[in-house]
C-alpha positions in Angstrom: 35.8 -9.9 14.9 34.6 -12.7 12.1 31.5 -12.9 10.1 29.0 -15.6 10.8 29.3 -17.0 7.3 33.1 -17.3 7.4 33.1 -18.8 11.0 30.3 -21.3 9.3 32.9 -22.3 6.5 35.9 -22.4 9.3 34.2 -24.8 11.1 33.5 -22.4 14.4 29.6 -22.4 13.8 27.5 -25.0 12.7 23.5 -25.1 11.9 21.5 -27.7 13.8 18.3 -29.5 12.4 16.6 -26.2 12.8 19.0 -24.1 10.9 19.9 -22.2 14.4 23.3 -21.3 14.2 25.4 -22.9 17.3 28.8 -22.7 18.7 31.3 -25.4 17.8 33.3 -25.3 21.2 30.2 -25.3 23.8 27.6 -26.1 21.5 25.1 -23.5 22.5 22.4 -21.4 20.5 23.8 -17.9 20.1 22.2 -15.2 21.0 21.5 -11.7 19.1 22.7 -8.3 20.3 20.8 -5.7 18.1 22.8 -2.1 18.2 20.4 0.2 16.5 23.5 2.5 15.7 25.2 0.0 13.5 24.3 -1.9 10.3 23.9 -5.9 11.2 23.9 -7.7 14.5 26.2 -9.0 16.6 25.7 -12.9 17.2 27.4 -14.2 21.0 27.9 -17.4 22.2 26.2 -16.8 26.1 28.5 -19.7 27.5 32.2 -18.9 26.2 31.4 -15.0 25.2 32.7 -15.6 21.3 31.3 -12.8 19.1 30.7 -13.0 15.1 28.8 -10.1 13.2 26.3 -11.2 10.9 25.3 -8.6 7.9 22.1 -8.5 6.1 
């Protein structure tokens, strides 16, 4: 699973004018899957099912 930063650099994701992260394939805003047992969050596209990890 790629990180959000790497996907932004590669062009798999992009940010809109409000700094929301969107999927480049289907242009949908990513949703957040937050698992309290893990470090970081998983950002997922509701349309195509792609997932990227986000460390904070």
